[in-house]
C-alpha positions in Angstrom: 50.1 -11.5 190.7 49.1 -9.3 193.6 50.5 -9.6 197.1 47.1 -10.8 198.5 47.7 -14.6 197.9 51.1 -14.3 199.5 49.6 -12.5 202.5 47.0 -15.3 202.9 49.7 -17.9 202.6 52.0 -16.4 205.2 49.0 -15.5 207.5 47.9 -19.1 207.4 51.4 -20.3 208.3 51.5 -17.9 211.2 48.0 -19.0 212.4 49.1 -22.6 212.3 51.7 -22.0 215.0 48.8 -21.1 217.3 46.2 -23.7 216.5 48.3 -26.8 215.4 49.7 -29.0 218.1 50.6 -32.0 216.1 54.4 -32.2 216.0 54.4 -33.9 212.5 52.3 -31.1 211.0 54.4 -28.4 212.6 57.6 -30.2 211.3 56.1 -30.3 207.8 55.2 -26.6 207.9 58.8 -25.7 209.1 60.3 -27.7 206.2 57.9 -26.2 203.7 58.9 -22.7 204.7 62.6 -23.6 204.9 62.7 -25.3 201.5 60.5 -22.5 200.1 63.0 -19.9 201.3 65.9 -21.9 199.8 64.0 -22.1 196.5 63.3 -18.4 196.6 67.0 -17.8 197.1 67.7 -20.0 194.1 65.0 -18.1 192.2 66.8 -14.8 192.6 69.7 -16.0 190.5 67.9 -18.7 188.4 64.5 -17.1 187.9 65.2 -13.4 187.8 68.7 -13.3 186.5 68.5 -16.4 184.3 71.6 -17.9 185.9 70.4 -21.5 186.2 72.4 -23.2 188.9 72.6 -26.9 189.9 75.3 -26.2 192.5 73.4 -24.0 195.0 73.9 -26.7 197.6 77.4 -25.3 197.9 76.1 -22.2 199.6 73.6 -24.2 201.6 76.4 -26.4 202.8 78.6 -23.4 203.7 75.8 -22.0 205.8 75.2 -25.3 207.5 78.9 -25.9 208.3 79.3 -22.3 209.4 76.7 -22.8 212.1 77.8 -26.4 213.0 81.6 -25.8 213.2 81.5 -22.6 215.1 79.0 -24.0 217.5 80.7 -27.3 218.2 84.4 -26.3 218.1 84.3 -22.8 219.6 80.9 -22.8 221.4 79.8 -19.7 219.6 76.1 -18.7 219.1 74.3 -20.2 216.2 73.4 -16.7 215.1 77.1 -15.9 214.8 77.6 -19.1 212.8 74.6 -18.1 210.6 76.2 -14.7 209.9 79.6 -16.1 209.3 78.2 -18.7 206.9 76.3 -16.0 205.0 79.4 -13.9 204.7 81.5 -16.8 203.5 78.8 -17.9 201.0 78.5 -14.3 199.7 82.3 -14.3 199.1 82.0 -17.7 197.4 79.1 -16.4 195.3 81.1 -13.4 194.2 84.1 -15.5 193.2 81.9 -18.0 191.4 80.0 -15.2 189.6 83.2 -13.4 188.6 85.0 -16.5 187.3 82.0 -17.9 185.4 80.8 -14.4 184.3 81.1 -15.1 180.6 79.6 -18.6 180.8 76.0 -19.1 179.6 73.5 -21.9 179.4 74.8 -25.4 180.1 78.4 -24.2 180.7 77.4 -22.1 183.6 75.3 -25.1 185.0 78.4 -27.3 184.8 80.5 -24.7 186.5 78.1 -24.5 189.5 77.9 -28.3 189.8 81.7 -28.5 189.7 81.9 -25.9 192.5 79.6 -27.8 194.8 81.4 -31.0 194.2 84.8 -29.5 195.0 83.4 -28.3 198.3 81.9 -31.8 199.0 85.4 -33.3 198.5 87.1 -30.7 200.6 84.5 -31.1 203.4 84.7 -34.9 203.4 88.5 -34.9 203.5 89.2 -32.2 206.1 88.6 -34.5 209.1 90.4 -32.3 211.6 88.1 -29.4 210.8 84.8 -30.8 209.5 84.9 -34.4 210.9 85.1 -35.6 207.3 82.5 -37.9 205.8 81.2 -38.8 209.2 79.5 -35.4 209.5 79.1 -33.1 212.5 76.4 -33.7 215.2 75.1 -30.2 216.3 74.7 -30.3 220.0 71.4 -29.1 221.5 72.1 -26.1 223.7 68.9 -24.8 225.1 68.2 -21.1 224.5 67.2 -18.7 221.7 70.8 -17.4 221.4 72.0 -20.9 220.6 68.8 -21.8 218.6 68.3 -24.7 221.0 64.6 -24.6 220.7 62.4 -27.6 221.5 59.2 -25.8 220.8 58.4 -26.2 217.1 56.0 -23.3 217.2 59.0 -21.0 217.8 60.8 -22.5 214.9 57.8 -21.8 212.7 58.1 -18.1 213.5 61.9 -18.0 212.9 61.6 -19.7 209.5 58.5 -17.6 208.7 60.5 -14.4 209.1 63.2 -15.7 206.7 60.5 -16.7 204.2 58.8 -13.3 204.3 62.1 -11.6 203.8 62.9 -13.9 200.8 59.4 -13.1 199.4 59.9 -9.3 199.9 63.3 -9.5 198.1 61.6 -11.1 195.1 58.7 -8.6 195.2 61.4 -5.9 195.0 62.8 -7.5 191.9 59.3 -7.6 190.4 58.8 -3.8 190.6 62.2 -2.2 190.8 64.5 -0.9 188.2 67.2 -3.5 189.1 64.6 -6.2 188.7 63.7 -4.9 185.2 67.4 -4.8 184.3 67.8 -8.4 185.5 64.8 -9.4 183.4 66.4 -7.8 180.4 69.7 -9.6 181.0 67.8 -12.9 181.4 65.9 -12.5 178.1 68.7 -11.2 176.0 72.0 -10.3 177.6 73.5 -8.9 174.4 70.6 -6.6 173.8 70.8 -5.5 177.5 74.5 -4.7 177.1 73.8 -2.6 174.0 71.4 -0.5 176.0 73.9 0.2 178.7 72.8 -2.3 181.3 75.7 -3.5 183.5 74.8 -7.1 182.8 77.8 -8.9 184.2 77.9 -6.9 187.4 74.2 -7.5 187.9 74.6 -11.2 187.4 77.4 -11.4 190.0 75.4 -9.4 192.5 72.4 -11.7 192.0 74.4 -14.8 192.6 76.0 -13.2 195.7 72.6 -12.2 197.2 71.2 -15.6 196.3 74.2 -17.3 198.0 73.8 -15.3 201.2 70.1 -16.2 201.5 70.8 -19.8 200.7 73.4 -20.0 203.4 71.0 -18.6 206.0 68.6 -21.4 205.2 71.4 -23.9 205.5 72.4 -22.6 208.9 68.8 -22.8 210.2 68.4 -26.3 208.7 71.6 -27.5 210.5 70.4 -26.2 213.8 66.9 -27.6 213.3 68.0 -31.1 212.2 71.0 -31.3 214.4 73.4 -33.0 212.0 75.4 -31.9 209.0 76.5 -34.5 206.4 78.7 -33.3 203.6 77.2 -35.8 201.1 73.8 -34.3 201.7 74.4 -30.6 202.1 76.7 -30.4 199.1 74.8 -32.8 196.9 73.4 -32.1 193.4 70.1 -33.6 194.5 69.7 -30.8 197.0 70.4 -28.2 194.3 67.8 -29.9 192.0 65.3 -29.7 194.9 65.7 -25.9 195.0 65.4 -25.6 191.3 62.4 -27.9 191.0 60.4 -26.1 193.7 61.0 -22.8 192.0 60.2 -24.1 188.5 57.1 -26.0 189.5 55.8 -23.0 191.5 56.6 -20.5 188.8 60.1 -19.4 187.6 60.8 -15.7 188.2 57.7 -15.2 190.5 57.8 -14.2 194.2 55.2 -16.7 195.5 56.1 -19.5 193.1 59.0 -21.0 195.1 56.8 -21.4 198.2 53.9 -22.9 196.3 56.4 -25.3 194.7 57.8 -26.2 198.1 54.3 -27.0 199.4 53.7 -29.4 196.5 57.2 -31.0 196.4 57.4 -31.4 200.2 53.9 -32.7 200.6 54.1 -35.2 197.7 57.5 -36.4 198.7 56.4 -36.9 202.3 53.3 -38.8 201.3 55.0 -41.0 198.7 57.9 -41.8 201.0 55.4 -42.8 203.8 53.4 -44.9 201.3 56.1 -46.6 199.3 59.4 -46.0 201.1 59.1 -49.2 203.2 58.3 -51.6 200.4 60.7 -54.5 199.9 64.3 -54.1 198.8 63.4 -54.6 195.1 60.9 -51.7 195.2 62.5 -49.5 197.8 62.8 -46.7 195.4 59.3 -46.9 193.9 58.3 -43.7 195.6 61.0 -41.8 193.7 59.5 -43.2 190.4 55.9 -42.1 191.4 57.3 -38.7 192.6 59.1 -38.1 189.3 56.1 -39.0 187.3 54.0 -36.6 189.3 56.5 -33.8 188.6 56.5 -34.6 184.9 52.7 -34.5 184.7 52.8 -31.1 186.6 55.3 -29.6 184.2 53.4 -31.0 181.2 50.0 -29.5 182.1 51.2 -26.3 183.9 54.4 -25.2 182.1 54.3 -21.8 183.6 54.1 -23.3 187.1 51.5 -23.1 189.8 51.4 -19.3 189.7 50.7 -19.3 186.0 48.0 -21.9 186.4 46.4 -19.8 189.2 46.5 -16.8 187.0 44.6 -18.6 184.2 42.0 -20.1 186.5 
């Protein structure tokens, strides 16, 4: 797919910051761009390198805690926390990629889940450092340097920059030699190795880059929401959210994660508003409807939204 649809998508997002004044709509746009960026980060490893992960919340949580802990305990800038979280997540990605280098398929998936759950246990037990299971409230400190921004339009632009960078990274993988090598590894690792492709090194690098970008989205999310809960930021549900947005939008495509984030976030918000408040016996009905909608989407558009747009 050409870059024109992506240019229109991001241009509309930028235009919305000027013409939209409704706080709810701006909040939805921020979350779409944020979750789209996180899904794009997942797509680097899961879509382009074929390393399907259900533990990417580990890197998201490291980014969130990096910003929250450094800001609350040492009064450092949120940007410094973002950078530290990205560095720590990159190191964790390198370690995870190296240790699970020879694992494939479900075994790699299980390794990533175990990694995120270990971090969840650690974060919920280290009360002296992370406040344990109670979570960390991120104080609002006005200013751009501290990311204490009340104007949601500014937040749109900050998250939009991250989203564009994530998109450009994927476009690079679409057309570059490294991207072709990753595609070869994804399709048949043994054949790629026989042709001299450094498959294992490329997979580790893909996971590390994916981890760094995921941590950036986690740090921004922590500053925007103002609270970090270990049972959310390290949850398997969050990892599934990243994977679903990427798969529904189009696995291994640059624009797919963002289109998937639009659908997933919009449908989830609507169904939660419509069915989330129903009596105790039906309180989870929106999840049932949400899951059914996702199944129908995957059934009739197996190549994702990008594949469906290409055919239409």
